N, C-alpha and C positions, 0 to 999 in steps of 0.2 A: 910664420908669425913675426911681427915687427919687433926689433930690438928696442930696448929702453931709449937708446940714442936716437933711433928713427922716430919714436913717438915724441920725443922732446923736440926734434926738428919740425915734425908735423905741427906740434902745438905752436911753435914760433911762427911758422909760415902761415898757419890759419889765423893767428892773432893779427899778424901784419895785414893780411888780406882784408880782414874785417875793419881794421883802422883805415886802410886805404878806401874801402867802400864807403865808410862813414863820411870821410872827407869829400869823396866824389858826390855823395848825396847832398852834403851841406853846400858845396859849390853850386850844384844845380838848383837847389832851393833858392839860393841867394840871387840867381839870375833874375828871378821875378821880383826881387826887392830893390833893384837898382835901375836907374833910367839911362845911364850912359852906355851906348852900344859897344864901345871899346872894352869897358869893364865886363859887360856880359860875355863878350868874345873871350876875354882873358879867363873868366871863370869856366867857360865851356872847354877851352883849350887845356886848362889845368886839370879838369876832370878827365879829359881824354888821355892826357899823359899819365895820370895816376892809374887809369884803367890799363894802360900798357904795363905799368909796374906790377899791378895786381896779377895780370896774366903771366908775367915773368915769374912771380912767386909760385903760381899754380904750375907752370911748366917745370920749374925746379922740383917742386914737390912730387910731381907725377913722372919726372924724368922724360918729358916729351921732346926735349931738344938734345941734340948730340952733346952740347956743351955741358949738360948736367949729368951725363952718364959717366960711370966709372970707366976708366981706361984699363 
């Protein structure tokens, strides 16, 4: 069973992942609202970078990477 501390960490990582996803969705929606190709590329690049951060939070939460495991 997860400790209270683990549940609190899970809450924070889940909340951050949702915020990152919301921002990614917003950026991708705005791609269709601008005409400048460079800005479209910037929005898509930013969404991809945030996707990497979202994955890092998930990896931390699931301890998928050696860096996130206790030693």
